C-alpha positions as CSV (number, residue, x, y, z in Angstrom):
1,X,51.8,-2.1,50.1
2,X,54.6,-2.0,46.8
3,X,53.4,1.4,46.3
4,X,53.4,2.1,50.4
5,X,57.1,1.6,50.0
6,X,57.7,4.0,47.4
7,X,58.3,1.0,44.6
8,X,57.4,1.3,41.3
9,X,55.3,-1.4,40.4
10,X,54.9,-1.4,36.1
11,X,52.1,-4.0,34.6
12,X,53.3,-5.7,31.7
13,X,50.8,-5.4,28.8
14,X,51.3,-9.1,27.5
15,X,50.8,-11.1,30.6
16,X,52.1,-14.6,29.8
17,X,52.8,-15.7,33.2
18,X,54.3,-12.3,35.1
19,X,51.5,-9.7,35.7
20,X,54.2,-7.1,37.0
21,X,57.9,-6.1,36.7
22,X,59.2,-4.2,40.2
23,X,61.6,-1.8,40.9
24,X,62.7,-0.7,44.5
25,X,63.4,3.4,45.4
26,X,64.3,4.1,48.8
27,X,61.6,5.5,50.8
28,X,63.4,7.9,52.9
29,X,65.1,11.0,51.6
30,X,66.0,11.5,47.8
31,X,64.4,8.5,45.9
32,X,67.3,7.1,45.1
33,X,66.9,4.1,43.0
34,X,68.0,0.2,44.5
35,X,69.8,-2.4,42.8
36,X,66.5,-4.5,43.4
37,X,63.6,-5.3,40.7
38,X,61.9,-8.2,40.0
39,X,59.1,-9.8,38.4
40,X,55.7,-10.6,40.2
41,X,53.1,-12.9,39.3
42,X,49.6,-12.2,40.7
43,X,47.6,-15.8,42.3
44,X,44.4,-16.1,43.8
45,X,43.2,-18.8,46.2
46,X,40.5,-19.5,47.9
47,X,42.2,-21.9,50.4
48,X,45.0,-19.9,51.8
49,X,47.4,-21.2,54.2
50,X,49.1,-20.1,56.6
51,X,52.2,-20.8,59.5
52,X,52.3,-18.0,62.1
53,X,53.5,-15.0,59.6
54,X,54.2,-17.1,56.6
55,X,51.8,-17.7,53.8
56,X,52.3,-21.5,52.7
57,X,51.5,-21.8,48.7
58,X,52.0,-25.2,46.0
59,X,53.7,-24.3,43.0
60,X,54.3,-26.2,40.3
61,X,58.3,-27.0,39.7
62,X,58.0,-25.9,35.9
63,X,56.9,-22.6,37.0
64,X,59.6,-22.1,39.6
65,X,62.1,-23.2,37.4
66,X,60.9,-21.2,34.6
67,X,60.7,-17.8,36.9
68,X,64.0,-18.9,39.0
69,X,66.1,-18.3,35.4
70,X,64.1,-15.5,34.0
71,X,66.6,-12.6,33.4
72,X,65.3,-9.2,34.5
73,X,65.5,-6.3,32.2
74,X,64.8,-2.6,32.3
């Protein structure tokens, strides 16, 4: 899905809870870099819960706090 947007999704070699670093680019015209970058952690489940167009997934507080306080670089 991210590649369909022409965003660059780089796997991280040492995985300590974060799997990919994503940088956003304009998807039309010149591939101008956008000011958005973020980390992604890939999760799997056999019990996916949905509420309309929303996917519901429980995240423990410690992980959420760690991710929200992470500084982006690169």
